[in-house]
Each structure stands twice: as C-alpha cells, then as structure tokens.
N, CA and C of each residue as an Amber inpcrd file, in Angstrom:
protein
   546
 -10.7180000   3.1160000 -16.7530000  -9.6700000   3.0290000 -15.7660000
 -10.2650000   1.7120000 -14.9740000  -9.2610000   0.8910000 -14.6110000
  -9.2960000  -0.2120000 -13.5990000  -9.2700000   0.0590000 -12.4860000
 -10.0080000  -0.1680000 -11.4570000  -9.9070000   0.2760000  -9.8370000
  -8.7910000  -0.7250000  -9.3040000  -7.8350000   0.0600000  -8.5230000
  -6.8940000  -0.8060000  -8.0590000  -7.4710000  -1.3850000  -6.6130000
  -6.9060000  -2.7150000  -6.5820000  -7.3810000  -3.7420000  -5.7720000
  -6.2240000  -3.6010000  -4.4260000  -6.5010000  -3.4620000  -3.4920000
  -5.5720000  -3.5710000  -2.2490000  -5.0880000  -4.6710000  -2.0250000
  -3.8820000  -4.7300000  -1.6220000  -3.1460000  -6.1360000  -1.6390000
  -3.6230000  -6.8430000  -0.1130000  -4.0230000  -7.9120000  -0.1150000
  -4.0750000  -8.3930000   1.3160000  -3.0150000  -7.9980000   2.2290000
  -3.4280000  -8.0810000   3.7090000  -2.3620000  -7.6880000   4.5120000
  -2.0810000  -8.9560000   5.5210000  -0.9320000  -9.1070000   5.6770000
  -0.2790000 -10.2130000   6.5830000  -0.8780000  -9.8810000   8.0840000
  -1.4620000 -10.9540000   8.9640000  -1.8940000 -10.6110000  10.1970000
  -1.0890000 -11.6130000  11.0820000  -0.8190000 -11.1050000  12.1410000
   0.1150000 -11.7900000  13.1010000  -0.6280000 -11.8700000  14.6240000
  -0.8490000 -12.8700000  15.2850000  -1.3250000 -13.0550000  16.6270000
  -0.5840000 -13.7820000  17.6920000  -0.1200000 -13.3860000  18.8710000
   0.6830000 -13.9330000  19.6740000  -0.1310000 -14.3730000  20.8000000
   0.2450000 -15.7370000  21.3360000  -0.4370000 -16.2350000  22.4500000
   0.6130000 -16.8140000  23.2540000   0.3840000 -16.6180000  24.5680000
   1.0410000 -17.3460000  25.9070000   0.1430000 -17.9120000  26.6070000
  -0.4550000 -19.3770000  26.1320000  -1.4330000 -20.1340000  26.7740000
  -0.5600000 -20.6890000  28.3810000   0.4580000 -20.8260000  28.3840000
   1.1880000 -21.4200000  29.6910000   2.5160000 -20.7040000  29.8040000
   2.9740000 -20.8930000  31.0390000   4.2210000 -20.2640000  31.3080000
   5.2570000 -20.8950000  30.3490000   6.1690000 -20.3080000  29.5820000
   7.2380000 -20.8310000  28.9990000   6.5420000 -21.3150000  27.3990000
   5.4360000 -21.1850000  27.2210000   4.9920000 -21.7100000  25.9860000
   4.5840000 -20.3840000  25.1710000   5.2370000 -20.0320000  24.0680000
   4.8630000 -18.9070000  22.9690000   4.3630000 -19.2510000  21.7920000
   3.2700000 -18.8610000  21.3340000   2.5930000 -19.3210000  20.1550000
   2.4750000 -18.1300000  19.1150000   2.7870000 -18.3310000  18.0990000
   2.6040000 -17.0950000  16.8840000   2.1350000 -17.6450000  15.7370000
   1.0060000 -16.9920000  15.5350000   0.2210000 -17.1990000  14.4640000
   0.2350000 -16.2340000  13.3390000   0.5410000 -16.8260000  12.0300000
   0.6460000 -15.8020000  10.6850000  -0.2600000 -16.0870000   9.8040000
  -0.9770000 -15.2360000   9.4440000  -1.9590000 -15.4520000   8.2100000
  -1.3970000 -14.6230000   7.2460000  -1.3070000 -15.5350000   6.1920000
  -0.5670000 -14.7670000   5.1860000  -1.4310000 -14.8540000   3.6990000
  -2.3210000 -13.9400000   3.4440000  -3.2230000 -14.3280000   2.2210000
  -2.4820000 -14.0750000   0.8640000  -3.0320000 -14.4440000  -0.1120000
  -2.4330000 -14.0930000  -1.1880000  -3.7450000 -14.0710000  -2.1850000
  -3.4960000 -12.9470000  -3.0980000  -4.5960000 -12.5380000  -3.7610000
  -4.8740000 -13.6240000  -5.3240000  -6.0400000 -13.9900000  -5.4600000
  -6.1850000 -14.5830000  -6.6990000  -7.4150000 -13.9880000  -7.6580000
  -7.0620000 -14.2400000  -8.7480000  -8.1800000 -13.6840000  -9.7070000
  -9.1440000 -14.5230000 -10.4430000 -10.2560000 -14.2740000 -11.1000000
 -11.1210000 -15.2210000 -11.5530000 -12.3690000 -14.8560000 -11.2520000
 -13.3170000 -15.3380000 -12.2690000 -14.8180000 -15.2000000 -12.2440000
 -15.6780000 -16.3430000 -11.7840000 -14.7250000 -17.7660000 -11.8280000
 -15.3270000 -19.1000000 -11.5100000 -14.5590000 -20.1240000 -11.1390000
 -15.1060000 -21.1550000 -10.7660000 -14.0010000 -22.1680000 -10.2290000
 -13.0080000 -22.6420000 -11.1940000 -12.9210000 -22.7030000 -12.2800000
 -11.5430000 -22.8950000 -13.2340000 -10.7750000 -21.7720000 -13.0420000
 -11.0810000 -20.5760000 -13.1530000 -10.4030000 -19.4710000 -13.0570000
  -9.6100000 -19.2750000 -11.7650000 -10.2700000 -19.8410000 -10.8560000
  -9.7710000 -19.5470000  -9.3090000  -8.6090000 -20.7010000  -9.1880000
  -8.8250000 -21.8660000  -9.7650000  -8.0440000 -23.0470000  -9.6180000
  -6.9680000 -22.7200000 -10.4440000  -6.9740000 -21.9990000 -11.5330000
  -5.9000000 -21.7070000 -12.4230000  -4.9620000 -20.5640000 -11.6600000
  -5.4480000 -19.7360000 -11.0960000  -5.0060000 -18.5200000 -10.5700000
  -4.2340000 -19.0190000  -9.3490000  -4.7150000 -20.0510000  -8.4290000
  -4.1470000 -20.5160000  -7.2230000  -2.7840000 -21.5980000  -7.7890000
  -3.1510000 -22.1510000  -8.8570000  -2.0290000 -23.0870000  -9.7200000
  -0.8060000 -21.9550000  -9.9110000  -0.8340000 -20.8900000 -10.1580000
  -0.0340000 -19.7610000 -10.6690000   0.5110000 -19.0440000  -9.4680000
  -0.4160000 -18.7350000  -8.7400000   0.1020000 -17.9180000  -7.6220000
   0.1670000 -18.5680000  -6.1810000  -0.3580000 -19.3940000  -5.8630000
  -0.3420000 -20.3820000  -4.5740000   1.0800000 -20.4530000  -3.9000000
   0.7720000 -20.8940000  -2.6860000   2.3570000 -21.0450000  -2.0170000
   2.8190000 -22.3840000  -2.6030000   4.0830000 -22.5650000  -2.2420000
   4.6130000 -23.6680000  -3.1590000   4.9200000 -24.5380000  -1.7280000
   4.6540000 -25.9920000  -1.9120000   4.9300000 -26.9760000  -1.1180000
   5.3780000 -28.1130000  -1.4590000   6.7760000 -28.6820000  -1.1550000
   7.6540000 -29.6200000  -1.5200000   7.7200000 -29.0930000  -3.1800000
   7.9550000 -28.1930000  -3.5030000   8.1960000 -27.9110000  -4.9500000
   7.2260000 -27.7530000  -5.8740000   5.7590000 -27.7380000  -5.3950000
   4.6120000 -27.6290000  -6.4230000   4.0720000 -26.4380000  -5.8390000
   3.1250000 -26.0780000  -6.5090000   2.1040000 -24.8080000  -6.0930000
   0.7480000 -25.6300000  -5.4080000   0.0990000 -25.0170000  -4.5000000
  -0.8740000 -25.6020000  -3.6530000  -1.8090000 -24.3570000  -3.5600000
  -2.8750000 -24.7760000  -3.2530000  -4.0630000 -23.7300000  -3.1390000
  -3.8530000 -23.1570000  -1.8240000  -3.4540000 -23.6810000  -0.6980000
  -3.2120000 -23.1160000   0.5300000  -2.2750000 -24.4010000   1.1670000
  -1.9530000 -23.6720000   2.3460000  -0.7830000 -24.5390000   3.0290000
  -0.6450000 -23.8070000   4.5160000  -0.0910000 -24.8300000   5.3280000
   0.3560000 -24.2890000   6.7380000   1.4070000 -25.1820000   7.0090000
   2.2990000 -24.0950000   7.6930000   3.5580000 -24.6900000   8.0850000
   3.9540000 -24.2560000   9.6310000   4.4060000 -25.3790000  10.2700000
   4.8780000 -24.9030000  11.5590000   6.0820000 -25.2660000  12.1260000
   7.0240000 -24.5540000  12.8660000   8.2440000 -24.8360000  13.4780000
   8.0460000 -24.4440000  14.8870000   8.8400000 -25.5530000  15.5100000
   9.2740000 -25.2810000  17.0740000  10.6680000 -25.2340000  17.2920000
  10.5800000 -24.0430000  18.0970000  11.9870000 -24.0120000  18.7690000
  11.7640000 -24.2690000  20.3430000  12.9890000 -24.6670000  20.9340000
  12.8970000 -24.7220000  22.3560000  14.0920000 -24.4890000  22.9460000
  14.1000000 -24.1170000  24.3450000  15.1580000 -24.1630000  25.2010000
  15.0940000 -24.7450000  26.6100000  15.9200000 -24.8270000  27.4500000
  15.8300000 -25.1080000  28.7280000  17.0280000 -24.7670000  29.6710000
  16.8880000 -24.5630000  30.8920000  17.7240000 -24.1500000  31.6800000
  18.0760000 -25.4470000  32.7120000  19.1120000 -25.8020000  33.1270000
  19.0650000 -26.7900000  33.8840000  20.0110000 -26.6060000  35.3100000
  19.8280000 -27.2700000  36.3440000  20.6900000 -27.1840000  37.2430000
  21.2150000 -28.1650000  38.1650000  21.9540000 -28.4060000  38.9530000
  22.4090000 -29.5800000  39.5240000  21.4760000 -29.7000000  40.8160000
  20.9500000 -31.0070000  41.0730000  20.4720000 -31.2750000  41.9950000
  20.8780000 -32.6910000  42.5500000  20.3160000 -33.0660000  43.5500000
  20.6580000 -34.2910000  44.1650000  20.6860000 -35.6190000  43.4650000
  19.8570000 -35.4230000  42.5240000  19.7360000 -36.5000000  41.3710000
  20.4700000 -36.5300000  40.1840000  21.2120000 -35.3560000  40.0490000
  21.9180000 -35.1490000  38.8130000  21.6200000 -33.7190000  38.2850000
  21.8340000 -33.5320000  37.1970000  21.1700000 -32.1710000  36.4720000
  19.6980000 -32.3680000  35.8070000  18.9010000 -31.3460000  36.4290000
  17.5560000 -31.4690000  36.1710000  16.9570000 -30.2070000  35.2190000
  16.0440000 -30.6100000  34.7390000  15.5470000 -29.0380000  34.0880000
  14.8640000 -28.2380000  35.0730000  14.9720000 -26.9400000  34.8390000
  14.3410000 -26.0620000  35.7160000  13.4850000 -24.8690000  34.9970000
  13.6940000 -24.8260000  33.8910000  12.8530000 -23.9510000  33.1930000
  12.8640000 -24.2340000  31.6940000  11.7280000 -24.1760000  31.0990000
  11.7790000 -24.4460000  29.5900000  10.8540000 -23.5550000  28.7860000
  11.2300000 -23.2260000  27.6260000  10.6680000 -22.3310000  26.6660000
  10.3930000 -23.1680000  25.3590000   9.2280000 -23.1440000  24.8810000
   8.8210000 -23.7260000  23.5490000   8.1400000 -22.5000000  22.8160000
   8.8980000 -22.2460000  21.7790000   8.1770000 -21.4930000  20.9720000
   7.7370000 -22.1540000  19.5530000   6.3150000 -21.7530000  19.2350000
   6.0080000 -22.2450000  17.7890000   5.4640000 -21.0890000  17.2470000
   5.8270000 -21.1480000  15.5980000   5.3240000 -20.2770000  14.8390000
   4.7930000 -20.9400000  13.9080000   3.5090000 -20.6820000  13.2570000
   2.5030000 -21.1190000  12.3970000   2.2630000 -20.1140000  11.3280000
   2.6290000 -20.5090000  10.0800000   2.3180000 -19.9560000   9.0560000
   1.2770000 -20.4940000   8.1650000   0.1070000 -19.7820000   8.0940000
  -0.9140000 -20.2170000   7.1160000  -1.1820000 -19.3770000   5.9770000
  -1.2090000 -19.9330000   4.7330000  -1.2470000 -19.0700000   3.4500000
  -2.5310000 -19.7110000   2.7070000  -3.4300000 -18.6890000   2.6740000
  -4.6650000 -19.0050000   1.9180000  -5.0760000 -17.8530000   0.8090000
  -5.8330000 -18.3290000   0.0310000  -6.4600000 -17.3710000  -1.1330000
  -7.1540000 -16.2750000  -0.6650000  -7.2150000 -15.0700000  -1.1060000
  -8.2570000 -14.2030000  -1.0660000  -8.7270000 -13.7870000  -2.2970000
  -9.9300000 -13.5200000  -2.5790000 -10.6000000 -13.2090000  -3.9770000
 -11.5640000 -12.0590000  -3.6650000 -11.3000000 -10.9090000  -4.7200000
 -12.0260000 -10.0340000  -4.5220000 -13.1780000 -10.1050000  -5.7720000
 -14.1960000 -10.5440000  -5.4070000 -15.3520000 -10.6510000  -6.4100000
 -15.6650000  -9.4630000  -7.4040000 -15.7210000  -9.4850000  -8.6830000
 -16.1010000  -8.5760000  -9.7100000 -17.6580000  -8.1910000  -9.3350000
 -17.9410000  -7.0490000  -9.5500000 -19.3800000  -6.5300000  -9.4520000
 -20.2840000  -7.0590000 -10.2910000 -21.5830000  -7.5730000  -9.7360000
 -22.5140000  -8.0820000 -10.5370000 -22.3880000  -9.9360000 -10.5930000
 -21.6610000 -10.4920000  -9.9620000 -21.5640000 -11.9280000 -10.0910000
 -23.0930000 -12.5830000  -9.5060000 -23.3310000 -13.6080000  -9.9960000
 -24.3210000 -14.3100000  -9.2780000 -24.0340000 -14.9280000  -7.9670000
 -25.0020000 -14.9230000  -7.2110000 -25.0310000 -15.4120000  -5.6660000
 -24.3230000 -16.8460000  -5.7310000 -24.8120000 -17.8360000  -6.9710000
 -24.3430000 -19.0340000  -6.8250000 -22.5600000 -19.0670000  -6.9100000
 -22.0850000 -18.2120000  -7.6880000 -20.7310000 -18.2290000  -7.8820000
 -20.1760000 -17.6870000  -6.3920000 -20.7970000 -16.8440000  -5.8660000
 -20.2130000 -16.2030000  -4.4170000 -20.3070000 -17.5030000  -3.6550000
 -21.4100000 -18.3420000  -3.3210000 -21.5760000 -19.3640000  -2.5320000
 -20.4550000 -20.4040000  -2.8600000 -20.3620000 -20.7710000  -4.1630000
 -19.2490000 -21.6380000  -4.5780000 -17.7040000 -21.0420000  -3.9760000
 -17.4690000 -19.8250000  -3.9340000 -16.2080000 -19.3950000  -3.3470000
 -16.1820000 -19.6490000  -1.9790000 -17.2900000 -19.1980000  -1.1380000
 -17.7130000 -19.3360000   0.3430000 -17.4350000 -20.8860000   0.6830000
 -17.8870000 -21.8290000  -0.2010000 -17.6020000 -23.1370000   0.1850000
 -16.2470000 -23.7830000   0.1130000 -15.5730000 -23.1460000  -0.9670000
 -14.0950000 -23.5250000  -1.3090000 -13.1250000 -23.0060000  -0.1010000
 -13.4530000 -21.5810000   0.0830000 -12.5590000 -20.8520000   1.0430000
 -12.7770000 -21.7850000   2.5650000 -14.0870000 -21.8760000   2.7260000
 -14.2170000 -22.8160000   3.9640000 -13.6290000 -24.1370000   4.0170000
 -13.7000000 -24.8530000   3.0580000 -12.9780000 -26.2510000   2.9360000
 -11.5370000 -25.9850000   2.9750000 -10.8800000 -25.0080000   2.3320000
  -9.5000000 -24.6820000   2.6970000  -9.2130000 -24.4920000   4.0780000
  -9.7170000 -23.4430000   4.5740000  -9.7860000 -23.0770000   5.8710000
  -9.8810000 -24.2290000   7.2140000 -10.8900000 -25.0930000   6.9290000
 -11.0690000 -26.1730000   7.8370000  -9.7290000 -27.2300000   7.7380000
  -9.3570000 -27.3370000   6.4640000  -8.1400000 -28.4730000   6.2260000
  -6.7450000 -27.7340000   6.7680000  -6.7320000 -26.5190000   6.5180000
  -5.2550000 -25.7070000   7.1350000  -5.4450000 -25.7560000   8.8640000
  -6.5630000 -25.3810000   9.0990000  -6.9610000 -25.2370000  10.8030000
  -6.4730000 -26.6800000  11.4820000  -6.5850000 -27.9410000  10.7710000
  -6.2020000 -29.0800000  11.3170000  -4.7120000 -29.0750000  11.3380000
  -3.8740000 -28.5940000  10.5420000  -2.3420000 -28.2320000  10.5570000
  -2.0350000 -27.6020000  11.6180000  -2.8490000 -26.5300000  11.9280000
  -2.4500000 -25.4420000  12.9530000  -2.6030000 -26.1060000  14.1510000
  -3.6330000 -26.6900000  14.4650000  -3.8510000 -27.7800000  15.6940000
  -2.9210000 -28.8180000  15.9970000  -2.3040000 -29.4750000  14.7130000
  -1.3000000 -30.0370000  14.9230000   0.0450000 -29.6540000  15.7250000
   0.3460000 -28.1680000  14.9400000   1.3820000 -27.5740000  15.4120000
   1.1100000 -27.3680000  16.8750000   0.0910000 -26.6860000  17.4280000
  -0.1820000 -26.4140000  18.9070000  -0.1000000 -27.4820000  19.6270000
  -0.5280000 -28.5540000  19.2360000  -0.6180000 -29.8830000  20.1030000
   0.7790000 -30.2110000  20.3020000   1.7240000 -30.1140000  19.1380000
   3.0230000 -30.6310000  19.4190000   3.9570000 -29.6120000  20.1960000
   3.6120000 -28.4400000  20.3730000   4.1930000 -27.4460000  21.1840000
   3.7950000 -27.7490000  22.6200000   2.5170000 -28.2860000  22.7640000
   2.2650000 -28.4880000  24.1810000   2.9810000 -29.8820000  24.6960000
   2.9610000 -30.6290000  23.5720000   3.6460000 -32.0380000  24.0860000
   5.0900000 -31.8910000  24.0390000   5.8190000 -31.2750000  23.3550000
   7.1560000 -30.9100000  23.4500000   7.3130000 -30.2150000  24.8320000
   6.6390000 -29.3570000  25.4990000   6.9690000 -28.7870000  26.9210000
   6.4860000 -29.6530000  27.6640000   5.6570000 -30.6230000  27.7660000
   5.3750000 -31.5540000  28.8820000   6.4990000 -32.6210000  28.7640000
   6.9820000 -32.7910000  27.6060000   8.0340000 -33.8500000  27.4880000
   9.2260000 -33.3460000  28.3540000   9.5650000 -32.2300000  27.8150000
  10.7740000 -31.5160000  28.6960000  10.5800000 -31.4940000  30.0560000
   9.7080000 -31.0290000  30.3800000   9.2800000 -30.8080000  32.0220000
   9.2340000 -32.2550000  32.5580000   9.0620000 -33.2050000  32.0370000
   8.9460000 -34.6150000  32.4690000  10.1360000 -35.1320000  32.2460000
  11.4750000 -34.7300000  31.7290000  12.5890000 -35.2450000  31.3390000
  13.0240000 -35.9300000  32.7300000  13.7690000 -36.9390000  33.0790000
  14.3120000 -37.1940000  34.5210000  15.7970000 -36.4130000  34.4170000
  16.3140000 -36.2900000  35.6200000  17.3430000 -35.5940000  35.6820000
  18.4790000 -36.9900000  34.9380000  19.4270000 -36.3090000  34.6450000
  20.6340000 -36.9350000  34.0080000  22.1420000 -36.5820000  34.7750000
  22.8570000 -37.4590000  34.4050000  24.1710000 -37.6340000  35.0930000
  24.8850000 -36.0530000  34.9680000  24.8080000 -35.6070000  33.5900000
  25.5740000 -34.2690000  33.6700000  24.5730000 -33.5750000  32.6780000
  24.9540000 -32.1840000  32.4240000  24.1370000 -31.4070000  31.6970000
  24.4820000 -31.8570000  30.1450000  25.3840000 -32.4560000  29.5770000
  25.5370000 -32.8740000  28.2130000  24.4480000 -34.0780000  27.7640000
  24.5110000 -35.0200000  28.9110000  23.4220000 -35.9770000  28.7980000
  22.0750000 -35.7370000  28.9000000  21.6770000 -34.7060000  29.5960000
  20.3970000 -33.8530000  29.6950000  20.1620000 -33.4080000  28.2550000
  21.3300000 -32.6090000  27.7640000  20.6720000 -31.8980000  26.1190000
  20.5060000 -32.9920000  25.2950000  21.3960000 -34.1310000  25.3110000
  21.0310000 -35.3750000  24.3140000  19.8100000 -35.9220000  24.5120000
  19.4180000 -35.9400000  25.8400000  18.0040000 -36.7280000  25.9960000
  16.8790000 -35.6550000  25.9010000  17.0980000 -34.5720000  25.8240000
  15.9010000 -33.5830000  25.5290000  15.8940000 -33.2840000  24.1870000
  16.9190000 -33.3810000  23.3840000  16.8910000 -33.2820000  21.9590000
  16.4270000 -34.7140000  21.4050000  16.3470000 -35.7360000  21.8080000
  15.9290000 -36.8370000  21.4410000  14.3480000 -36.6630000  21.7480000
  13.8940000 -36.1980000  22.5850000  12.5400000 -36.2430000  23.1060000
  11.9240000 -35.1570000  21.9830000  12.4840000 -34.2190000  21.6910000
  12.0560000 -33.2020000  20.9340000  11.9440000 -33.5790000  19.5090000
  12.5450000 -34.4130000  19.2510000  12.7760000 -35.2600000  17.6970000
  11.5000000 -36.1830000  17.4830000  11.4350000 -36.8980000  18.5330000
  10.2010000 -37.7420000  18.6420000   8.7870000 -36.9630000  18.6550000
   8.7120000 -36.0170000  19.7120000   7.7090000 -35.2120000  19.5160000
   7.1450000 -34.4680000  18.0200000   8.1640000 -33.9110000  17.3910000
   8.3440000 -33.3450000  16.1060000   7.8050000 -34.5830000  15.0460000
   8.4340000 -35.6860000  15.0540000   8.1790000 -36.7550000  14.1400000
   6.5630000 -37.3340000  14.3780000   6.1420000 -37.2530000  15.4650000
   4.8460000 -37.7070000  15.7910000   3.8480000 -36.8850000  15.0110000
   4.1680000 -35.5410000  15.3570000   3.0980000 -34.4900000  14.7040000
   3.1730000 -34.4850000  13.2830000   4.3670000 -34.6100000  12.5870000
   4.5010000 -34.2410000  11.2680000   3.7990000 -35.4920000  10.3520000
   4.0780000 -36.8160000  11.2350000   3.2950000 -37.7470000  10.6890000
   1.5520000 -37.5980000  10.4060000   1.2170000 -37.0050000  11.6270000
  -0.2850000 -36.6340000  11.7650000  -0.5610000 -35.5660000  10.3950000
   0.3460000 -34.7230000  10.3660000  -0.0600000 -33.8490000   9.1990000
   0.1600000 -34.4780000   7.8810000   0.9740000 -35.4490000   7.7620000
   1.1490000 -36.3140000   6.5700000  -0.2540000 -37.0710000   6.3160000
  -0.5270000 -37.4840000   7.3900000  -1.8430000 -38.5990000   7.2890000
  -3.2010000 -37.8180000   6.8240000  -3.1280000 -36.4840000   7.7280000
  -4.0580000 -35.4960000   7.4090000  -4.2040000 -35.1940000   5.8140000
  -3.3460000 -34.9200000   5.3210000  -3.1820000 -34.4880000   4.0090000
  -3.4190000 -35.5890000   3.0210000  -3.3210000 -36.8850000   3.5060000
  -3.5790000 -38.0260000   2.4730000  -5.1810000 -38.3350000   2.7500000
  -5.6980000 -38.2250000   4.0660000  -7.1540000 -38.4140000   4.2120000
  -7.9550000 -37.3840000   3.5000000  -7.3290000 -36.0700000   3.6010000
  -8.3720000 -34.7650000   3.3090000  -8.0640000 -34.6540000   1.7630000
  -7.0740000 -35.3040000   0.8850000  -6.9240000 -34.8670000  -0.2420000
  -8.1810000 -34.8520000  -0.9990000  -8.3690000 -33.8270000  -1.5010000
  -9.9920000 -33.7300000  -2.2750000  -9.7670000 -32.7080000  -3.6880000
 -10.6790000 -32.9540000  -4.3780000 -10.4650000 -32.2560000  -5.5780000
 -12.2010000 -31.4750000  -5.3890000 -11.8340000 -29.9750000  -5.4430000
 -13.1140000 -29.2500000  -5.3750000 -14.2240000 -29.5320000  -6.1460000
 -15.4200000 -29.5760000  -5.7220000 -16.5650000 -29.9840000  -6.8810000
 -17.4180000 -28.6250000  -6.2840000 -18.0840000 -27.8900000  -7.6970000
 -18.8750000 -27.1750000  -7.5060000 -20.3440000 -27.4900000  -7.1560000
C-alpha cells in the first residue's frame, strides 16, 4: 500500500504597513516527485507554474490596484485619500523525500529550494516597492483643474511606476538566470 501524501496548502498573509496600503502575500506550493536532481527538474518541467507560456520551476507575480478620492480645493481638484492594494502570488515546489535517502540528496534539495526562494523573494520585494512608490506618487500628485485631469495624471503616474518595477523584475530574471548545479 502506498502512503498518501498530503497536498501542500496555500497560505495567505495580509499586511497593512501604512494607511491606505494593503499587501496580500499568497504562497502557492505545488508538489513535485523524484529522488534526485534530474527527477526534480523533470517533475518541475511537467508540474511547475506556467510563465509566458512555458513551465518554470517557480514564479512570483504581483498585481497592483489603486483608487483615490479627490476634493475641490483652492488650487483645483486634489487627492485627499489613496488606497493601493498589492497582491503577490509565489509558486514554489514542495518535495516530500522518500525514506532512506542519503543526506547529500537532502542537502541538494535544500540548496535548490533556497536558491528558488531567494530569487522569488526579490520579485516580491519589487512588488512591495512598487506599491509604496505608487502610494507616494499618488499622494504627491499636484492638484489639477478638474477631476478628469486628476484621474488621467494619476493613471499616468501609476503606469510609470508599474513599468519601472516590471523592468526591474525582467532585469532580475536576466541577471539571475541560472542552471542548478549539484
């Protein structure tokens, strides 16, 4: 009889580091199989999350949403309240080692898992930095002649912030592109 393996559970953590800033972190593990590096890599190639149409060992995606309230002031329409919400979803492999494996195999797994976690943590930090930068940009928005112009200026600022941090994510992937070596 083959023992059943419990499916890894998704974990959600929420933070509110500042007024109007809501951060949600979702860890979404997926189970892989194998007893050594080639088998793990094959399992990740079959079961890993899809990114740009291809399977990857791990990935982190972040999404920003934002809103604001404005009011008429002496200088025009000004932002009086900002809400920025960030959702970060990180997908990493989980492995349940079979009994009796050599400690060297377990150490290889720990190194692989650590390398993937460190890489994905940088993407997470980029998302958090983008959320803070967006909140700062919105609060710094100068008053506009009317609320429509304020909305256009705010949207433009948001696009620029997201572009900047998405570029950092792409740069990180290029710099950190690695092949795991045992």
